[in-house]
N, C-alpha and C positions, 0 to 999 in steps of 0.2 A: 827324384829323377823324373824328367818330363821329356817326351818326344821319343818316337820309335828309333830314329837314327842314333840318338845318344844312348839309349838303352842297349842297342845291339852292339855298339862299338866301345862303350865305356868299360874298361877292365874292372872297375869297382862294382859293377852290377853282376851279381852271381846268379840271380834267379829272375826269370822273366815269366810271369804267370799270366796266362790268357784266360779270361773269364767271359761268361756269357751263356745264354740259353742254348739248347741244342738246335741244330738246323740252320745256323747262321754262318757256317764255314769256319768255326772255331779251330777244328783240328787242322784244316788246310792252312789257316793263318799261322798256327803254331809251327807247323812244319816249314812253311815259307820263311818265317822269321829265323828259325834255327838254321836253315840253309844259308840265308843272308849273313848271319853272324859267322858261320864257318867260312864263307867266301871272304869275309872281312878279316880272317886270320885267327878266329877264336876256336877253342876246343869245346865243342858243343854236344850236349846230349838232350834229345827231345823225349820227354816222358808223356806219352799220350794215352788217352782212355778210349779203348775199343775203336781203333782206326779203321777206316774203310779200306777194302782190298785195293781199290784203284789208287789210293794214296801210297800204299806199299809198292805198287807197280811203278808209280811215278818216281819213287825213290830208288828204283832198280832192285827191289827186294821182292821175293816171292810172297813173303808174309812178314809181319812184325811180331816178334816174340817177346817173352818176359825178360830176356837177358839183352844187354846192349848189343846192337848190330851196327857194323860200320856201313855208312852210305857213301858210295863212290861219288866224288865231286866232279863237276864238269872239267874237262881237260884244260880249258882256257882260264881256269881260276888261278890267278897269280897270288903268291904269298898266302894261299889258303890255309886254313886250319884243318880241323877234323870235324866230322859229323857222325854221331851215332844216334840211334833211335830205339826205344823200347816201349812196351805197353804195360799197363797195370793188370795184374791177375790178383783179384781180391783174395780168393781162397789161398793161393800159394803164399801171398804176403802174410796173411794171418797165421798160416801153418808155420812159416819160418820163424816168426816172432815168438810163437808159443814154444817152439823147440829151443830157441836161443835164450829165453828168459825163465825157463823152468827146468827142473831136473827131468831125467828120462822117464821116471815113473809118473810124474805129474803130467808131462806132455802126452804120454800114452793115454792117461785117464781123460784128458781134455779131448784129444783127437778122436777118441772112440765114444764120447758122450753123444747120445741120440740127439741132443739139442744143439750140438756144435755146428752141424751143417746149416741149420737155420740162422744161427747167430753170425756165422762167418760169410754167408752169401745173401741172406734175405732180410736181415734186420735193417729197419729204416736208419739210414745214415752210415751203414757199414762201408759203402763205396767211398764216401767222403773221408771217413776215418782212415781207411787203407791208403787212399791217395795221399793224405797228409803224412802217413807213416812212411810210404815209399819215397815221397819227396824228401823227407828227413833223412832217409838212408842215402839217397843219391847226393844230397847236399854235403854229406860227410866226405865225398870224393871231389868236391868242387872247391877250387882255390889254387893259389900259386903252388906249383910243384906237385899238384895232384892230377888225377886223370883228366878232369875237365875244368874249365874256368867259367862255364855258363850252362845252366840247365833251363830249358824252356818247358814249362808244364802246361799241358792242355787239361784244364780242370774238368771235373765230371759235369755232364749236362744235367745238373740237378734242377729241381723245380725253381729254386732260387740259387743264383751263383754264390750267395752268401753262405749257403749250407757248407761249402768247402771251407771257407774262412772261419766259420763258427764251429767247426768240428771239435776243436779242443775244449771250448766252453761247454758244448752240449755233452761231450763225454765226461768232462769233469762234473757236470751237474748230475749225470746218471750215477757216477760213483758216490756222490754225496747224498743221493736220494734215499728216502726212507725205505723204498722197495729193495734197493740193493743192500742196504744195511740189514734189513729184515731177513733177506735170503742168504747173504754171504757171511755177515759178521758172526752170527751165532755158531755157524758151522766152523768158522775159523777159530773162534775162541774155544769151543769145545767144552764149555763149563756146564754145570748142572743148570745154572740160570739160563745160559744160552740154549740148552736143549729144551728147556720149557718154553722158550719163545718160539722156537720153530722145531716141531716134530718130536720133542722129548715126551716120554710117557712118565712124567712125575706125578705128583699129587693132582688128581682131577683129570688125568689122561691127557689127550692131545691138547695143545695150546689153541687159543682162540684164532691166532694167525693161521695155524696149520688147517684148522677146520674151515675157515673162510676161504683161503686160497685153494684148498683141496676140493671144496664143494664147487668152485668155479672152474678150476683147471684140471682137477683130477689129482689124486695123491701121487701117482708115479711121475706125472709131469712136474709137479712141484719138487720132487726129489731130484729129478734130472736137472732142473734149472738151478736149484740150490747147490748141487754138487759142481755144476759147471762154473757158476759164478765164484764159488769158493776157490776152485782151482785156478780160475782166471784173474783172481784179485790182483796179483802182482803184475800180470801181463797187461791188464787194462790200465792199471796205474802207470805202467811204463809208456803205454800208448799216449795217455793224457800228457805226461811230462814231455815226451818228444814232440808231440803235436803243438804244445804251448811254445816250445823253443822255435819250431818251424814257423808258427804264426807270428812270433816276434820278428823273425828274419824277414817275413813278407811285409811287415810294417816298417822296415828299416830302409835306409838309402841303398842297401845292397840288393834291393829288389825293385823291379818295375812291374806295375800291374796294368794290363791292357784289357780293355773292355771291347768285345766284338759284338756288333749288332747288324741288323739288316736295315736297308733304307725304306722302311715302312713305318707308319705311325705307331703301331703296336709295339714292335721291338724297340723302336727309338724311345718310347715312353719307359719301357723296362730298363733301358740303359740309363736314362736320367735317374730313375728311382734307385737303381743299383749304385750309381755314383754318390747320390745323397746319403744312402745308408752306409756306404763305405767311409765317407767323410765323417759321419757320426761316430764310426768305430775307429777313427784315427788312421784310416788308410787312404793314401793319395793315389789317384789314378794317373798313370803316365800319359796315356793316349786312348782315344776311342777310334776303333776301326769300323767304318760303315762299309760293309762288304757287299760285293755284287751290285754295284751301282750301274744302272743302265744309262748310257749316254746316247744321244740322238745320232743315228748314222747319216752319213752324207748321201747315201743312195740305198735303195732297197737291197736287202740281202737275198740273192738268188737261191742259195742253199736253204735259207729259212723258208723262202717261198715254196720251194719244191717240197719241203717237209710239210708245210701247211696243206698243199694240194693232196699229198699222200694221205694225210690225216683225214681230210674231207672224204676221200674215196673210201677209206677204211670204215668210216662212220656212215657210209651210204648217202652222204650229202653231195649235191651237185656243186661244182665250182667252175668259175668262168676261165680258169687257166692261170698260167704262171704270172702274167702281168697283174691280174686282179689280186692274186695271193700276195705278190710282192708289195702292192700298195697297202693291203691289209696289215702286213707285217710292219711296214714303215709307220703307218698310223699308230699301231699299238705300241711300237717302240718309242715313238715320240711322246705318246701319252705317259708311258712309264718313266721316261727320262725327265719330264716336267715334274712328275710327282716325287721322284727320288731326289731331284735337285732341291725341291722345296723342303723335304724332310731333312736333308743334310744341312741346309741353311739354318733351319730352326734349331737343329741340334748344336750347331756351332755357336749360335747366338746364346743358347741356354747354358753352355759350359764355358763360355768365354771368360766369365768372371772368376772361374777357378783356374784359369790358365791352362786348360786341357786342350791340346790340339785334336782335331777330328780329321782322320785320314780317310778319304773316299777312294775305294779300290774299284775300278771298273769291272763289270761282269766279264768273265773270260769268254772269248769267242768259242773255245773248245773245252772239253773236259780236261781236268788236270790228270794226264795219263803219262807224262814224261817229265823227267827232271828239269828240262828246259822251261816247261810251263810253270813249274813250281818256282824256279829261279826268277822267272819274269814277275810273278806275283810278289816275291820278296823284294825285288828291286823297285817295283811300283810302290810298295809300302814305304820304303825308305825315301824315295824321291818325293813323295807327298807328305812326309813327316814334318 
């Protein structure tokens, strides 16, 4: 699937994943695409990661919670579908899966383990694992005759956008690792041989593994980790299996992958690198969004000029007045516009051979604080697709 307009309107597309680093407008882009899809008649849910309060306000909501919330669509939307939005809660998602995939006794043992708090909220990669898990849960309700027909996922702002897509492989690697087998398997097997490997007091006393790990981490910590991993064995295996299925869905024609970047050389380079890495992994990018592109104004912005004068006064710097400030603003805007245009041209040239469209979205004149502004961004995305 290629192109934003196609991805938004095609009933065969069930997942639209928005990827990119933090700070480039990824969450706003996700919400705008979700709104555009709903206005086109689709039943949409947007799964976002830590949305800004102003985005909730723009959608007519006081806040965005972990359960789907209906977003009121503009009154003039003809033949509109529905739009709901929800956010990821890592700990709650982990807790729910533990309870669903274990018996009550095992769940209680996991949830009260001293190491569980760190594992469920702080372990490297947990956010990506939980985002993939929650997406898998939501996808179960996406399709003909189900609650939704499209899910837009605002992926975690990880160091690398591939962290989210690689979550199944990394979790599977952990489950197959020597450390996991050393800690979890002997406790699970419960044999004399197993107890000698980790923590048994057979011939010769404590095992070499116990002594080494205990000397580094402390014996009680090793006990807590071993007990937790033993209890979570089935849960983590379930995570890996569902994540692998969701990852396969993201690589299929039922999904469209959108890369969001900023019109600056650093983020544009990150976007190119991400596209190349995804292609190596067999993942096709449907479109690139260059967000907040400055265009040259026909005349100086008076409001911007007044803001510049006020800023100068606050900093104790003299200024020659509104006219001079307006000229400064105009010169700076023109400089930004030339730089952004050049970056977008180079980005289009570099991805042309892959058939990937680059959509340049102009910088908004005002903050996105109303649904109408979010709708305008969505329509701009589709017009330029």
